[in-house]
C-alpha positions as CSV (number, residue, x, y, z in Angstrom):
1,X,71.9,97.0,120.5
2,X,73.1,99.2,117.7
3,X,76.0,97.8,115.7
4,X,78.1,99.5,112.9
5,X,80.2,97.3,110.7
6,X,82.9,99.1,108.6
7,X,84.8,98.0,105.6
8,X,87.7,100.0,104.2
9,X,88.2,98.8,100.6
10,X,91.7,98.9,99.0
11,X,91.2,101.2,96.0
12,X,88.5,103.4,94.7
13,X,87.8,102.7,91.0
14,X,85.1,103.9,88.6
15,X,83.1,100.8,89.4
16,X,83.5,100.8,93.2
17,X,82.8,104.5,93.3
18,X,79.3,103.7,92.1
19,X,78.5,101.5,95.0
20,X,75.0,102.2,96.3
21,X,75.1,99.3,98.7
22,X,78.3,98.0,100.4
23,X,79.7,95.0,98.5
24,X,81.6,93.4,101.4
25,X,80.1,90.0,101.6
26,X,81.7,89.1,105.0
27,X,79.9,92.1,106.7
28,X,76.6,91.6,104.8
29,X,76.6,88.0,106.1
30,X,76.9,89.3,109.7
31,X,74.2,91.9,109.1
32,X,71.7,89.3,108.1
33,X,72.6,86.9,110.8
34,X,72.3,89.6,113.4
35,X,68.6,90.2,112.5
36,X,67.8,87.1,114.6
37,X,69.1,88.8,117.7
38,X,66.4,90.6,119.7
39,X,66.7,94.4,119.5
40,X,69.8,94.2,117.2
41,X,70.2,96.9,114.5
42,X,73.1,96.5,112.2
43,X,74.4,99.0,109.7
44,X,77.2,98.4,107.2
45,X,79.3,101.3,105.9
46,X,82.0,101.1,103.2
47,X,84.9,103.5,102.8
48,X,88.1,103.6,100.7
49,X,91.7,103.5,101.7
50,X,92.4,106.9,100.3
51,X,89.6,108.5,102.4
52,X,91.2,110.4,105.3
53,X,90.4,109.4,108.8
54,X,89.1,113.0,109.3
55,X,86.6,112.6,106.5
56,X,85.5,109.2,107.7
57,X,85.0,110.6,111.2
58,X,83.1,113.5,109.8
59,X,80.7,111.1,108.1
60,X,80.2,109.3,111.4
61,X,79.5,112.4,113.4
62,X,76.9,111.8,116.1
63,X,77.6,108.1,116.3
64,X,75.1,106.5,118.6
65,X,76.0,102.8,118.2
66,X,77.0,100.4,121.0
67,X,79.6,98.4,119.0
68,X,81.7,99.1,115.9
69,X,83.3,96.3,114.1
70,X,86.0,96.4,111.4
71,X,87.0,93.9,108.7
72,X,90.9,93.9,108.8
73,X,93.2,93.3,105.9
74,X,96.9,94.0,105.4
75,X,96.1,97.0,103.3
76,X,93.7,98.7,105.7
77,X,95.0,97.6,109.2
78,X,96.9,100.8,109.9
79,X,93.9,103.0,109.1
80,X,91.6,100.7,111.1
81,X,93.7,101.1,114.2
82,X,93.9,104.9,113.7
83,X,90.2,105.2,113.1
84,X,89.1,102.9,115.9
85,X,91.4,104.7,118.4
86,X,89.9,108.1,117.5
87,X,86.3,106.6,117.9
88,X,87.2,105.2,121.3
89,X,88.5,108.6,122.4
90,X,85.4,110.4,121.2
91,X,82.9,107.8,122.4
92,X,84.5,106.1,125.5
93,X,81.6,103.7,126.1
94,X,81.8,102.3,122.5
95,X,82.9,98.7,122.1
96,X,85.5,98.0,119.3
97,X,85.5,94.7,117.6
98,X,88.1,93.5,115.0
99,X,88.0,90.5,112.7
100,X,89.5,89.3,109.4
101,X,92.8,87.8,108.3
102,X,95.0,90.6,109.6
103,X,93.5,90.6,113.1
104,X,92.6,87.0,114.1
105,X,96.1,85.3,113.8
106,X,97.7,88.0,116.0
107,X,94.7,88.8,118.3
108,X,96.7,88.7,121.5
109,X,99.4,91.1,120.1
110,X,96.7,93.5,118.9
111,X,95.0,93.6,122.3
112,X,98.4,94.0,124.1
113,X,99.4,97.0,121.8
114,X,96.1,98.7,121.5
115,X,94.2,99.4,124.7
116,X,91.2,100.7,122.9
117,X,90.3,97.4,121.3
118,X,87.8,95.3,123.2
119,X,87.3,92.1,121.1
120,X,89.0,90.2,118.3
121,X,87.4,87.4,116.4
122,X,89.8,84.6,115.3
123,X,88.9,82.6,112.3
124,X,85.6,82.6,110.5
125,X,83.4,85.2,112.1
126,X,79.8,84.2,111.5
127,X,79.0,82.0,114.5
128,X,81.4,83.9,116.9
129,X,79.8,87.2,116.0
130,X,76.2,85.9,116.7
131,X,77.3,84.4,120.0
132,X,79.0,87.6,121.0
133,X,75.9,89.7,120.3
134,X,73.8,87.3,122.3
135,X,76.2,87.2,125.2
136,X,76.5,91.0,125.4
137,X,72.7,91.4,125.1
138,X,72.1,89.1,128.1
139,X,75.3,90.1,129.9
140,X,76.5,86.5,129.8
141,X,79.9,84.9,130.1
142,X,82.3,85.9,127.3
143,X,84.6,82.9,128.2
144,X,82.1,80.6,126.6
145,X,82.5,82.0,123.1
146,X,85.0,79.9,121.1
147,X,87.1,81.8,118.6
148,X,87.1,85.1,120.6
149,X,89.9,87.0,122.2
150,X,88.9,89.9,124.5
151,X,90.0,92.2,127.3
152,X,88.4,91.3,130.6
153,X,87.0,93.8,133.1
154,X,90.3,93.7,135.0
155,X,92.4,94.3,131.9
156,X,93.6,90.7,131.4
157,X,93.7,89.5,127.8
158,X,91.7,86.3,127.4
159,X,92.1,83.9,124.4
160,X,89.2,81.4,124.3
161,X,89.7,78.1,122.5
162,X,89.8,78.0,118.7
163,X,86.5,77.6,116.8
164,X,86.6,74.8,114.2
165,X,86.0,75.7,110.6
166,X,82.4,75.7,109.5
167,X,81.6,72.5,107.8
168,X,78.1,73.4,106.6
169,X,78.2,76.7,104.7
170,X,74.5,76.6,104.0
171,X,73.9,78.1,107.4
172,X,75.4,81.4,106.2
173,X,72.6,83.5,104.6
174,X,72.9,84.8,101.1
175,X,72.7,88.6,100.8
176,X,71.4,88.1,97.2
177,X,68.7,85.6,98.2
178,X,67.7,87.1,101.5
179,X,65.6,89.9,99.8
180,X,66.3,92.5,102.5
181,X,69.2,94.3,100.7
182,X,68.7,96.2,97.4
183,X,71.6,95.7,95.0
184,X,69.7,97.0,91.9
185,X,71.9,100.1,91.5
186,X,75.3,98.6,92.2
187,X,77.9,98.6,89.4
188,X,80.2,96.3,91.3
189,X,79.5,93.2,93.5
190,X,81.3,90.1,94.7
191,X,80.3,86.4,94.9
192,X,81.7,83.6,97.1
193,X,81.0,80.0,96.1
194,X,83.5,78.2,98.3
195,X,85.9,78.6,101.2
196,X,89.4,77.2,101.8
197,X,92.2,76.4,99.4
198,X,93.7,73.2,98.1
199,X,97.1,74.8,97.7
200,X,99.8,75.0,100.4
201,X,101.6,78.2,99.4
202,X,103.8,79.3,102.3
203,X,103.3,83.0,101.7
204,X,99.5,82.9,101.9
205,X,97.0,83.0,104.7
206,X,94.6,80.6,102.9
207,X,97.0,77.7,103.1
208,X,96.0,74.6,105.1
209,X,92.3,75.5,105.1
210,X,90.0,72.7,104.0
211,X,87.9,73.2,100.9
212,X,84.2,73.7,101.7
213,X,81.4,74.7,99.4
214,X,78.2,76.6,99.4
215,X,75.3,74.5,98.0
216,X,75.5,74.5,94.2
217,X,71.7,75.2,94.0
218,X,72.1,78.3,96.1
219,X,75.1,79.5,93.9
220,X,73.1,79.0,90.7
221,X,70.2,81.0,92.1
222,X,72.5,83.8,93.1
223,X,74.0,83.9,89.6
224,X,70.5,84.1,88.1
225,X,69.6,87.1,90.4
226,X,73.0,88.8,89.6
227,X,72.3,88.4,85.9
228,X,69.0,90.3,86.3
229,X,70.6,93.4,88.0
230,X,70.4,96.2,85.5
231,X,73.3,98.3,86.6
232,X,75.8,95.6,87.4
233,X,79.0,96.1,85.4
234,X,81.6,93.9,87.2
235,X,81.4,90.8,89.5
236,X,84.5,89.6,91.3
237,X,84.6,85.9,92.3
238,X,86.4,85.8,95.7
239,X,87.1,82.0,95.8
240,X,90.7,81.0,96.1
241,X,90.4,78.2,93.5
242,X,87.0,78.0,91.9
243,X,88.2,75.4,89.3
244,X,89.5,72.9,91.9
245,X,86.1,71.1,91.8
246,X,85.9,70.6,88.0
247,X,82.3,69.5,87.6
248,X,81.0,72.2,89.9
249,X,83.0,74.8,88.1
250,X,81.5,73.7,84.7
251,X,78.0,74.2,86.1
252,X,78.9,77.7,87.4
253,X,80.4,78.7,84.0
254,X,77.3,77.5,82.2
255,X,75.2,79.6,84.6
256,X,77.1,82.7,83.6
257,X,76.9,81.8,79.8
258,X,73.5,83.3,79.4
259,X,72.4,86.3,77.3
260,X,71.0,88.0,80.4
261,X,74.5,88.6,81.8
262,X,75.6,92.0,80.8
263,X,78.5,92.3,83.3
264,X,82.1,91.3,83.3
265,X,83.1,88.4,85.6
266,X,86.6,88.6,87.2
267,X,88.1,85.2,88.0
268,X,91.4,84.5,89.9
269,X,92.6,81.2,88.3
270,X,95.2,78.6,89.3
271,X,96.6,77.2,86.0
272,X,97.0,73.8,87.7
273,X,93.2,73.3,87.7
274,X,92.1,74.2,84.2
275,X,92.1,72.1,81.0
276,X,90.9,72.6,77.4
277,X,87.2,72.0,78.3
278,X,87.3,74.7,81.0
279,X,89.2,77.0,78.6
280,X,86.4,76.5,76.0
281,X,83.8,77.5,78.6
282,X,85.8,80.5,79.8
283,X,86.2,81.6,76.1
284,X,82.4,81.8,75.9
285,X,82.3,84.4,78.7
286,X,82.8,87.4,76.5
287,X,84.2,90.6,78.2
288,X,85.6,88.8,81.3
289,X,88.8,89.2,83.1
290,X,91.1,86.4,84.2
291,X,93.9,86.8,86.7
292,X,96.7,84.2,87.0
293,X,99.1,84.0,89.9
294,X,102.4,83.2,88.3
295,X,104.7,84.5,91.2
296,X,107.9,82.9,89.9
297,X,109.2,80.4,87.3
298,X,112.4,79.6,89.2
299,X,112.0,75.9,90.2
300,X,114.0,76.3,93.5
301,X,111.9,79.3,94.6
302,X,108.7,77.4,93.6
303,X,109.8,74.6,95.8
304,X,110.6,76.8,98.7
305,X,107.3,78.7,98.5
306,X,105.4,75.5,97.7
307,X,103.7,77.0,94.7
308,X,104.3,74.7,91.8
309,X,104.4,76.2,88.3
310,X,105.1,74.4,85.0
311,X,106.1,77.3,82.7
312,X,105.4,75.3,79.5
313,X,101.9,74.3,80.6
314,X,101.3,77.9,81.9
315,X,102.3,79.3,78.5
316,X,100.3,76.8,76.5
317,X,97.1,77.2,78.4
318,X,97.4,81.0,78.3
319,X,98.0,80.8,74.5
320,X,95.0,78.6,74.1
321,X,92.8,81.0,76.1
322,X,94.1,83.9,74.0
323,X,93.3,81.9,70.8
324,X,89.8,80.9,71.9
325,X,88.9,84.3,73.4
326,X,90.9,87.2,71.9
327,X,88.9,89.7,73.8
328,X,89.6,88.2,77.2
329,X,91.4,90.5,79.6
330,X,94.3,88.6,81.1
331,X,96.3,89.8,84.1
332,X,99.4,88.2,85.7
333,X,100.5,88.5,89.3
334,X,104.2,88.2,90.4
335,X,105.8,88.6,93.8
336,X,109.4,90.0,94.2
337,X,111.5,89.3,97.2
338,X,110.3,85.8,97.9
339,X,112.5,83.4,100.0
340,X,115.1,81.8,97.8
341,X,114.6,84.3,95.0
342,X,117.2,86.9,93.9
343,X,117.3,89.8,91.5
344,X,118.5,87.8,88.6
345,X,115.8,85.1,88.9
346,X,113.1,87.7,89.4
347,X,114.1,89.5,86.2
348,X,114.0,86.1,84.4
349,X,110.4,85.6,85.7
350,X,109.5,89.1,84.5
351,X,110.9,88.5,81.0
352,X,108.9,85.2,80.8
353,X,105.7,87.0,82.0
354,X,106.1,89.8,79.5
355,X,106.7,87.4,76.7
356,X,103.2,86.2,77.2
357,X,101.8,89.7,76.5
358,X,99.2,89.9,79.2
359,X,96.8,92.9,79.3
360,X,98.0,94.0,82.7
361,X,100.5,93.2,85.5
362,X,100.4,93.3,89.3
363,X,103.9,93.1,90.6
364,X,103.7,92.9,94.4
365,X,106.5,93.2,96.9
366,X,106.7,90.2,99.3
367,X,104.5,91.0,102.2
368,X,104.7,88.9,105.3
369,X,101.1,88.0,106.1
370,X,100.2,87.0,109.6
371,X,98.9,83.5,109.7
372,X,101.2,82.4,106.8
373,X,103.9,79.7,107.2
374,X,106.6,82.2,106.3
375,X,105.4,84.4,109.1
376,X,106.0,81.6,111.5
377,X,109.4,80.7,109.9
378,X,110.6,84.3,109.4
379,X,113.8,83.8,111.3
380,X,114.8,80.7,109.3
381,X,114.8,82.7,106.0
382,X,116.3,85.8,107.5
383,X,113.3,88.0,106.7
384,X,113.7,91.6,107.8
385,X,110.6,93.7,108.0
386,X,108.8,96.2,110.2
387,X,106.4,94.4,112.5
388,X,103.5,96.6,111.6
389,X,101.2,96.3,108.5
390,X,101.8,96.1,105.6
391,X,105.0,94.3,106.7
392,X,107.0,94.6,103.4
393,X,110.0,92.4,103.6
394,X,113.1,94.6,103.1
395,X,115.7,91.9,103.0
396,X,116.2,88.1,103.2
397,X,119.0,85.6,103.1
398,X,118.8,85.4,99.3
399,X,117.6,88.9,98.5
400,X,119.7,91.6,100.2
401,X,118.3,95.1,100.8
402,X,119.9,96.9,97.8
403,X,118.7,94.2,95.3
404,X,115.3,94.3,96.9
405,X,115.0,98.0,96.4
406,X,116.2,97.6,92.7
407,X,113.5,95.0,92.2
408,X,110.9,97.1,93.7
409,X,111.9,100.1,91.6
410,X,111.9,98.1,88.4
411,X,108.5,96.6,89.3
412,X,107.1,100.0,90.0
413,X,108.1,101.4,86.6
414,X,107.0,98.3,84.6
415,X,103.6,98.3,86.3
416,X,103.3,102.0,85.7
417,X,104.0,101.8,82.0
418,X,102.7,98.4,81.1
419,X,99.3,99.0,82.5
420,X,99.0,102.1,80.3
421,X,97.8,100.7,77.0
422,X,99.4,103.4,74.8
423,X,102.8,103.0,76.5
424,X,102.7,99.2,76.6
425,X,101.9,99.1,72.8
426,X,104.8,101.3,72.0
427,X,107.2,99.3,74.2
428,X,105.9,96.0,72.7
429,X,106.4,97.3,69.2
430,X,109.9,98.4,70.1
431,X,110.7,95.0,71.5
432,X,109.4,93.2,68.4
433,X,111.5,95.5,66.2
434,X,114.6,95.1,68.3
435,X,114.4,91.3,68.3
436,X,114.4,91.2,64.5
437,X,118.0,92.6,64.8
438,X,119.2,90.8,67.9
439,X,117.8,89.0,71.0
440,X,116.8,91.5,73.7
441,X,114.7,91.0,76.9
442,X,111.7,93.1,77.9
443,X,113.4,93.9,81.2
444,X,116.4,95.3,79.4
445,X,114.2,97.7,77.5
446,X,112.4,98.9,80.6
447,X,115.7,99.3,82.4
448,X,116.9,101.6,79.6
449,X,113.7,103.5,79.9
450,X,114.2,104.0,83.6
451,X,117.7,105.3,83.0
452,X,116.5,107.7,80.3
453,X,113.7,109.2,82.4
454,X,115.9,109.6,85.5
455,X,118.6,111.3,83.4
456,X,116.0,113.9,82.4
457,X,114.6,114.1,86.0
458,X,111.1,112.9,85.2
459,X,109.6,112.2,88.6
460,X,107.1,109.4,88.5
461,X,107.5,108.3,92.1
462,X,104.4,110.0,93.7
463,X,102.5,106.7,93.7
464,X,105.5,104.7,95.1
465,X,103.7,103.5,98.2
466,X,100.5,102.5,96.3
467,X,101.7,98.9,95.6
468,X,98.3,97.6,94.6
469,X,97.3,100.4,92.3
470,X,97.1,99.7,88.6
471,X,98.6,101.9,85.8
472,X,95.7,104.3,85.5
473,X,95.5,104.8,89.3
474,X,99.3,105.4,89.5
475,X,99.1,107.8,86.5
476,X,96.5,109.9,88.1
477,X,98.3,109.9,91.5
478,X,101.4,111.1,89.8
479,X,99.9,113.8,87.5
480,X,96.8,114.9,89.4
481,X,95.2,116.3,86.3
482,X,98.3,118.5,85.6
483,X,98.1,118.6,81.8
484,X,101.3,120.5,81.3
485,X,103.3,117.9,83.3
486,X,101.4,115.1,81.6
487,X,102.1,116.4,78.1
488,X,105.8,116.8,79.0
489,X,105.9,113.2,80.2
490,X,104.4,111.8,77.0
491,X,106.8,114.0,75.0
492,X,109.7,112.6,76.9
493,X,108.4,109.0,76.4
494,X,108.2,109.6,72.7
495,X,111.8,110.8,72.6
496,X,112.9,107.6,74.3
497,X,111.1,105.4,71.8
498,X,112.8,107.3,68.9
499,X,116.2,107.4,70.6
500,X,116.2,103.6,71.5
501,X,115.0,102.7,68.0
502,X,117.9,104.6,66.4
503,X,120.4,102.9,68.8
504,X,119.1,99.4,68.1
505,X,119.3,100.0,64.3
506,X,122.8,101.4,64.6
507,X,124.0,98.3,66.5
């Protein structure tokens, strides 16, 4: 049996563009596991969200596989369905398999709405995938595979019983220790040391999943191998909360603190689980990036979303990290449109976040993720959204549509400018100068910038839909190497800085 597994990554960056071997761990796990199946040949291909379906199809011309599987996320689901539909039309005997967090929780709905889909794996895929290959190979009974939804021969949709979470993660093979995959030319890779999440955030799909760990000995061996790769520039840790198990986290940080490591490590960090000792260890990891999920500082919103934040502790820990590691790159994540939130409280959170002077921002609209508690309780909070990915929430009981659009527009402009170092530095200096004269918020300054640019009809909205793109990605999407337009933009931005400075002094 010939199997093709496809990953469609969110955004193409300088590092991910240099991928020689696909970096999707979930699909590489499946590839190695499938080797034990007699006659199974598994190929993994990785594409990017901006690649057109036509170009992907062109690269798959002459497809001779029996099954194609897709890893489904909120950012790629629309393209996955479009691509899989085209493949089924072109190769009618091809079986289509979906898995991942955007497919499993709504498996029955997907099968009902998309007649070209044959199978959907619900939950963790490794054991279900192996059993599916074995069953198809021997023409066995699909009803015996837990965690699988499928379309029977008579068209009936069958949802088999749920598969329990894997307790022993050691049975999942390591792509880095297996020896059959060459990563020596990759600039970007990922590492998973645990599964599950100790938090219970109601907007997230990871909530209510028990924490489980890959053996620490395996993880340390993987890190040693990663540190030996000559071309590796960036490693992303995919764990939800790597610092929840403190002693284990300290061992992992020590393993990265070796002279052989030449790459940057990207951690997503929950401020609730770090202390001064961990900050000391993080500070030794020169050239690394730390992303913190702030989301909101409003206590009532924090209670509703079940994401507890102590703003003072957050600020103090971040300040200590800055002091210990001035070169660390710090990013903050916020969500606008959350249940219980409103425009005023969101702006307050923005002002707090910008007062911490992070290196970059990711300001996300509230997206209703299938499998999250808010998805199940959507009517209770009056959440209005299109029932197709990415499911941006357009309105709620506390955040009406017009305010929601204003928050989204403000977030777009702040992320556009703040993630451009030259623009951010100019705005920060303007803010510092202004506050010597009178108290003024960061948001107020950015709002005046938006008004100024719109009065002069500077159109920066070409990247409006690319909610996950950073400043540089948005900048290139807007200007597309048009130097004349780019120069006019910077000239107009300079005029704003001069004009606002004069206004502040005059007041």
